[in-house]
N, C-alpha and C positions, 0 to 999 in steps of 0.2 A: 504494500500500500504506500502511495506517495504521500509524504508528510512535509510540511513547511512551517514557516514562522507563525501562521495562523492556526496551527494544529491545536485542537482542543486539549485541555489538560488530561482528559481520560485516555488519550492516545500517546501521551508522552512517557518516556522513561523517567520514573520518579527516583531521584537521588536524594537521600536524606542525610543530613549532617547531625551526628549525635555525640554527646559528651557532657562533661560537668560544666557548671557555670564558669564563665570567664576562661574557658579553655582555648578560646580563639576561633570559635565556629563562625561567627559573623564576619570577622576580619578575613578569614579564609575564603568564605563565600564571595566577599567583595573582590578579593584578589583573583579568584578563579574566573569570575564574570567580568572583571575589569569595570565594575560599576559599584556605586554606593547603594547596594540592595538592602543591607541591614544596618541598623544603628549600632555603632561601636562605642563602647565605654569601658573604662576600667572597673566600673561598678558591677559586681556580680549580679546576674539576673536581669540585665538590660533587655534581653529578648524575652518577651512574655508569651506571645502567641507564635505558632509556626509562621515563618515568612517564606512565601513562595516566589520563585523567579523562573518563568519560562524562558528558554533561550535555545539557540542552535549550538550544539557541541559537535562541531565538525571534526572528523568525517562521520561521527556516529549518527547525528540527526537531532530531532527535537527532544529536549529533556525538560524536566521540571525539578529545579533545586529546591529543597525544603530545609531552611535553617530553623532548628528547634530550640526551645528553651532548655536550660540546663536540667538534665534528668536527675540531678541530685538536689533540686530545689527543696526548700523547707517551709514549714508553716502551712496554714490552711490554703492560702493563695498559691503557695508553691506546689502543693499537692494537685491543685487544678491544672497548673502548668505542666506538671509531670504527666498527668493523665492525657492531656492533649498531645504531648510528645509521644507517649506510648501508642496513641492511636495512629500517629504517623508511621510507626513501625508496620502497621497492618497494610499500608499501601506503598511501602518502600521496595523498589526493584533492585536498588544498589545503594549500599550504605557506606558512609565515611565516618569512622570512629575518630574523633578529634581529641587529642590529649597533649598537654604541655610536654615538651621533649623529655623532661626529667621527672615526670610524675605518673608513669604507668603503674597502676596498682590493681588490686583485686576488683575494684569497681569497674575498670575498663575490661578486665577479663570477663566479668559477668555480663557486660553489655555485648562483648564479642561472642560469648557463648549463646546468648539469646538470639542474636542475629543468625548465627550459624545453625542453630536449631530450627529456625524459621526457613532455612534454605536461601537466605539473602546473601549475595556476594558482598564481601567487605574489603575495604581499604582502610588502613590506619594512617592518619596524618599526624605526625609529631610536630607541634607548633612551637613558635617563639624560639626557633633555633638560633636567632641572631644574638640572644643574650643568655642562653643556658645550654649546658652540655647534655646530650641525651644519655640515658642509662645505657651502659655498655651492652647489656644482654637483651634489651628490649627488641631491637631490630633483628638480631640473629634468631632469637626465639620465635618471633613472628614468621620470619622467612622459612624456618624449619617446618612450620605448620602451613606453609604456602599461603600466608596472608600478606599481601603486598603492603609495604611500609615505606612512607616517604617523609623525609625530614624537611620541614617547611618553615618559612618566615613570611608572613603577610607584609611585614615592614620593608624587607629587602627583596621580596619576590623569590627568595631562594626556594627551590623545589616546586614552584607552581607549575612550570611546564611539565615536570615529571609527574605531578599529581594529575594533571589533565590527561597525560598519556596513560597513567594507571587506570583512570576512569574508563577510557576507551577500551583498554584491554580486559577489564573486569566486567564490562557490561554483558548481561545475559545474551548468549548467542540467539539469533533469530527473533529478537524482540520486535523488529520492524518488518520481518519477513514471514509473518503468519499467513494463514489461508485467506485473509481478508474478511470482509463482511458477507458478501454474496458473490463476488466475481468468480470464485472457484466453482460455484454451483452453476454458473451460467456459461462462461467461456467466451473467448474472443469471437466476435461476429454473430453471436447469438443474442436473442431478444429477452429482456426482462421487463415485465410490466409492474410498475409501482403504483399501488392504489393509495392515494393520499386524500383523505377526507379534509375538507376545509370547514372547521367548526370553531367554537370559542377557544379551544386549547391551541389552535394554530396561531402563532404570532402574526399580526397584521402585516401583510406584504412579504412574509417569509415562510419557510417550511421549518418544522421542528428538527432539532439536531440529528436524531437517528436517520431521518429521511435524507437529509443533506449528506451525511457521511456515507450512507449506502449508495446514493447516486454517484458520489465522487469515486467510491471504490469500484463501481461498475464501469465508469468512464476510464479509470486507470487500468482496468482489465480488458479494455477494448470491446466491451459488450455494448449492445444497442439498448438504450433505456427509453421506455415509453411511460410517461407519468400522466395518470388520469385520476379524476375523482371517482368515487364508487358508482355513481349514477352512469358514468360514461364507459365503464369497464366492458360491458357487452358489446357496445359499438366499436371500441378499440380492438377487441379480439377479432371481430368480424372483418376488420380492415387489414389485419395482418395477413401476409402471404403464407405464413406457416405458424404453427402453435409456438408460443413462447417457451423458453426453457424453464422459466420460473415466474410465478406471480407472487408478489410480496405486498401484503396489505397491513394497514393499521389494524391492530387487534380488535378495536371496537367495531370494525366493519366486517369481521370474520364471516358471519352468517350470510350476508348478502353477497360477498365476494365468492364464498364457497359455492353458493347457488349459481352464480353467473359464470364460474370458471369450469370448463369441461373437466370431467373426472381424470382424464389422462394427463392433464397439465399439472405439474407439481405446484403446490401452494404452501406458503408459510407466512409469517408475520415479521415485521421489523423487530419486535420485542424478542421473538425466539432467535432470530439471527444474532441479536446482541447477547442473549444468554450464552450462545456458543462463543462469541467473540470475547466476552468479559469473564466467563466463569466455566464451570463444568456442566455442560448441557445434559449429559447422560444422568448425572446425579440429580439435577433439577427435575428431569423427566420422571425418574424413579420416585421422587418425593411426592409427585402428584397423587399417588394412591392414598396418601393420608387424607386427602379431601373426602374420599368415600367413607372414611372412618370418623369424620367430625360429627359431633353431637351438639345439640343446642346448648349454648353457654360455654363451649370450649373457647380457649384463648388463642387468638391469631394475631401475629405481628405483621404489619404491612410497612415496608421500609422503602423510602424514596431517596435516591441519591442527591437530587437537587432540592432546593428550598423555595420552590415557586409558591405563589399565593394561590390556594385552591379556589377554583371557580365552582359554579353551581352544580355542574355534572362532572366533577373531577373524577378521573378514572380510578385513582387509588382511594379517595375519600368517600366516593358515592357509588360508582358503578360496580366495582369489584365486590364491596360489601353487599350490595343489593343482589348480585348474581350468586354469591355464596349463600346468602340467606335463603334465596329461592331454592338453591340446590340442596341445602341441608334441611330446609323445612322449618327454620326458626332462627332467632337472633343468636349471633356469636358475640363474644367479648373481644372486640377488635381494638388494638392499640396501633397508633401511627407514630413513626419516627421519620425525621428528615435529615438530609445532609450527612454529616459525620457522626451524628448521634446514633448509637446502636448499643443495646444493653449488653453488658458482660455476662449477666446471668439470664440465660434463655430457657431454663428448665421448665418454667411455668407455661410455656407456649406449646400448643399442639402442632403448629405450622407457622412457617415464616414465608411471606410472599414478598419478593423484591422486584423493584422496577427493572427496566432494561439496563440501567447503570451507564448511560451514555456519558455521564459526568465523572465516572470513576475509572480508574485503570483496572486491569485484569487482576493484579495481586490483591487489591482491596476487596474485590468480590470473592476471590478464592479464600481470602482470610476469613470473611464472614461465613462462607460455606464450611470451612474447616472448623470454626468455632461452634457452629450449629451442629455439625456431625459429632464433634467431641461430646456434646451435651445431649445427643440423641434426639435432636429436633430437626425434622426435614425442612429444607429450604428450597423453594421453587421461584417462579418468575411470573410477572403479570401476564404476558402473552400465553404462556403455557396454561395458566389457571383459566384464562378466558376460553381457550380452545377446549380444555377439558370439560368445563361446565356447560359448554354449548354442544358437546358431543362430537366435535370434529378434530380431536387431538391427534388421532392416528394419522389422519390425512396431513395435518400440519407438520408432523414429524417425519413423513416419508422421505424428504430430502436428507435426513440425518439418520441413517440406518442404525448406528450404535445407540443413539438416544431412544429410538423407537423400540429397539430390543430391550433396553434397560426398563422402559415403561412396561412392556409386555411381561417381562420376567417378574417384576414386582407385583403384577396383577394376578399372578397365578395363585 
């Protein structure tokens, strides 16, 4: 997928800077980016909330640097800062552990261990090398464990080019070379029909982000894209010289689009495509069977990645709860969360339903899926839930054989 300076945050490689207060994280970020991104002060705890800086780290591509508060912060306010920092861990693709050159301790070892356990590639930046000598054993010990270690000084720029190179080398392979959103399902020269309802949730004069990203992905894959509203789908299909390789619809129009699309033409939704792009689609599909076990009064968590203002017929606040109520035959106890808010304790919920996560990166979604699985709570996705409750889930999953098989196995 082609990415550039306007690449949304959810498509960028997330690089998090972690360490104790006043370890030099903000100064280091300013040196890497050659900009005054973060406020720098000798006073410990100057950085209070995570500071994000999107940029191009060539030749790697679009990244998002995240400067975090000191993870050793104290007091009630400090605990809140630490909690926000720990949430950054959930969406970090590549981590930089920042430590003063002469101060590597058990604290940094613990941070390194946590990141390694999470499977996050790590680089260690030993800072303030212009006025202090590094511990003799720190760098050799880290190198024995194959943890890249760079001696740096933001003041003199010592080690900054080497740190940039270490970031390029440590970045997860294939981060920008995934299967795409839909281009791998369509192919060059083939036709995809995108069904885009124009309603209150569509920004005036614009399309919503998943639709724009899907369209761009298809263009990058040299596919032919036809964009229509749901009322014009039948006419568009009749005008095509051959059946399209794929019809993609907004989940809210699933029933009408399914009725108007010939059965032999593959059909899915934007939300399901994003479940594959951002998370584990097979696991989300298998989790759908929990819907059939829901009883009146059960607790369901609905999570939205963005913090938009809900409208009258909001999909997460109104429509999905309504469809679930009809499906179950009574009221459920539904809790909503938005943005980065997500409970640590999920045990009380019988099901988690997540949006398509166009605003999140893949690791953030996978972290939530992992946390839910560890606590025995199934987590699925808006589009999957809608298709399941409408009785067209198997058709919507036909383009994804592994996910369809996972759904069928759980249903036995």
